[in-house]
C-alpha positions in Angstrom: 116.0 166.3 183.5 116.4 169.0 180.8 118.6 169.9 177.9 118.8 169.0 174.3 120.3 166.0 172.6 123.9 166.5 171.5 124.7 168.2 168.2 126.0 166.1 165.4 128.6 166.4 162.7 128.3 167.7 159.1 124.6 168.2 158.1 123.6 167.0 161.5 121.2 169.8 162.5 119.6 169.9 159.1 119.3 166.1 159.1 117.7 166.2 162.6 115.1 168.7 161.6 114.3 166.8 158.4 114.0 163.7 160.5 111.6 165.3 162.9 109.5 166.6 160.0 109.3 163.0 158.7 108.2 161.8 162.1 105.3 164.1 162.0 104.3 163.4 158.4 105.9 160.2 157.3 104.8 157.4 159.7 102.2 155.9 157.3 98.8 157.2 156.4 97.6 157.2 160.0 99.6 160.3 161.0 98.3 162.4 158.2 95.0 163.1 159.8 94.9 164.0 163.5 91.8 163.6 165.5 89.4 166.6 165.6 90.0 168.8 168.7 86.2 168.9 169.2 85.8 165.1 169.4 87.0 163.1 172.5 89.4 160.3 171.8 90.1 157.0 173.6 93.7 155.9 173.7 95.8 153.3 175.4 99.5 154.3 175.4 103.0 153.9 176.7 105.8 156.5 176.8 109.5 156.4 176.4 112.2 159.0 176.4 116.0 158.7 176.0 116.2 161.6 178.4 113.1 161.6 180.6 111.7 165.1 181.4 111.7 164.6 185.2 108.3 164.9 186.6 105.6 164.6 184.0 101.9 163.8 184.1 98.7 163.9 182.1 95.0 164.2 182.9 93.4 160.8 182.0 89.9 162.2 181.8 88.2 165.6 182.3 87.9 166.5 186.0 90.5 163.9 187.2 93.8 164.7 189.0 97.0 164.4 187.0 98.4 160.9 186.5 102.2 160.8 186.9 104.2 159.1 184.1 106.8 156.5 184.9 109.7 156.2 182.6 112.0 153.2 182.2 115.6 153.6 180.9 115.3 150.7 178.3 111.7 149.8 178.1 108.2 151.2 177.5 106.4 152.7 180.5 103.4 151.0 182.1 100.3 151.3 179.9 98.1 154.3 180.5 94.5 155.1 179.3 93.3 158.5 178.1 89.9 159.7 177.2 89.5 163.3 176.3 90.1 166.0 173.7 93.0 166.0 171.3 95.8 166.8 171.5 97.0 164.8 174.6 98.8 167.3 176.8 101.6 166.4 179.2 102.1 168.7 182.2 104.2 169.2 185.3 102.2 167.5 188.0 103.1 170.2 190.6 101.8 173.3 188.8 100.3 171.8 185.6 102.7 173.9 183.5 102.7 172.5 179.9 105.6 170.2 178.9 104.5 168.7 175.6 101.5 168.0 173.3 100.9 164.8 171.3 98.7 165.0 168.2 96.6 161.8 168.2 96.1 160.2 164.8 92.5 159.3 164.0 91.8 155.6 164.3 94.8 154.8 166.5 93.8 153.0 169.7 97.2 151.9 171.0 100.3 154.2 170.8 103.9 154.5 171.9 104.7 158.2 172.5 108.4 159.2 172.4 109.3 162.4 174.1 112.4 164.4 173.0 113.7 167.7 174.3 113.1 170.8 172.3 116.4 172.4 171.1 115.2 176.0 171.4 112.6 175.9 174.1 114.0 175.0 177.6 111.5 172.9 179.5 109.5 171.9 176.5 109.4 168.6 174.7 108.4 167.3 171.3 106.5 164.1 170.7 106.5 161.3 168.2 103.3 159.2 168.2 103.7 155.6 166.8 100.9 153.3 166.1 101.7 150.5 168.6 98.7 148.3 167.7 99.3 144.5 167.1 98.0 144.6 163.6 100.5 147.3 162.6 103.5 146.3 164.6 103.5 142.5 165.2 105.6 140.0 167.0 108.7 139.0 165.1 109.1 142.5 163.6 111.6 145.3 163.9 110.9 149.0 163.6 113.8 151.5 163.1 113.2 155.1 164.1 116.1 157.1 162.7 116.5 160.3 164.8 120.3 160.3 164.3 120.4 163.2 161.8 122.6 161.0 159.6 121.9 159.4 156.2 122.4 155.7 157.0 122.7 152.5 155.0 123.8 149.0 155.8 122.6 145.5 156.2 120.2 143.5 158.3 121.4 139.9 158.2 123.5 140.8 155.2 120.4 142.1 153.3 120.7 145.8 152.1 118.9 148.3 154.3 118.6 152.1 154.0 116.5 153.5 156.8 115.0 156.9 156.1 114.6 159.7 158.7 112.0 159.1 161.3 110.0 155.9 161.8 110.5 153.3 159.1 108.1 150.4 158.1 108.1 147.3 160.2 110.5 144.6 159.0 110.2 140.8 159.7 113.2 139.5 161.6 114.3 136.1 162.9 114.9 135.5 166.5 118.6 136.5 166.1 119.6 139.2 163.7 122.7 141.2 163.0 122.3 144.9 162.1 125.2 147.0 160.6 124.8 150.6 159.6 127.2 153.1 158.0 127.1 156.7 157.0 129.1 158.5 154.3 130.7 161.8 154.7 132.7 163.5 151.9 132.9 160.1 150.1 134.3 158.2 153.1 132.2 155.5 154.9 132.1 155.4 158.7 130.5 152.7 160.8 127.5 154.1 162.7 126.2 151.0 164.4 126.9 147.2 164.7 124.6 145.3 167.0 122.9 141.9 167.4 119.2 141.7 168.1 117.9 138.7 170.1 114.1 138.2 170.4 112.3 135.7 172.5 109.1 133.9 171.4 106.3 136.4 170.6 108.6 139.5 171.0 109.0 142.5 168.7 111.7 145.2 168.7 111.8 149.0 168.2 115.2 150.6 167.7 115.7 154.3 168.3 118.7 155.7 166.5 119.9 158.9 168.2 122.6 161.5 167.3 126.2 160.7 168.1 127.4 161.6 171.5 130.0 164.1 170.3 130.1 166.5 167.3 132.2 165.2 164.4 131.7 161.5 165.3 129.5 159.0 163.6 128.7 156.3 166.1 125.0 156.8 166.7 123.5 156.3 170.2 120.6 153.8 170.3 117.9 152.5 172.5 116.3 149.1 171.9 112.8 148.5 173.2 111.6 144.9 173.2 108.2 143.8 174.3 105.4 141.3 173.7 102.4 143.0 171.9 99.2 142.8 173.8 100.9 142.3 177.2 102.6 144.4 179.8 105.8 142.4 179.6 108.8 144.4 178.3 112.6 144.4 178.6 
């Protein structure tokens, strides 16, 4: 599947680009230093894409055949293991044409890699690498990843919340939470999202906020990924 995410309203494109810059540089200290290309890395990872790139694969270790990725519409993929040079490259399994590269932060052993279509390069994808380890993203926590291109503010269980662009720090949440987000345009407030989050025992949640479906509208698209850290169980 190919094609970019839909455009957004006022300031949308600039907001999207700023958000993507924050994704590369702002997800904590661990993203500042990527692993050296000369040194092999070991990584356990899952993938997710709001618009999967069709057939995609990676080479798990030098000399091996490509391993095809399996995408789920509302959950992380199965867990994969990689040992090789950085960056981790995703390819078309048929001809090994390059699709995307993921810079691997030094010290990260478990990651969630989000693939997003490039706006100006057909058939190419950009990646966001999130530290998915249990010590950084624990059960009973929520991580918001704001890729909407909008400046958002609102409440989480009636407590003020202002998520910045890109990945935001993990927040502790009860089993049931209410999230309401708004955006302001020319002094007027518009509701961007109102949703209830329900977590089971030992679960955590990652919420991707994506651009509105149509230009000039402000209701963000979203994908909620819920799993139990340290297991293969997700929903």
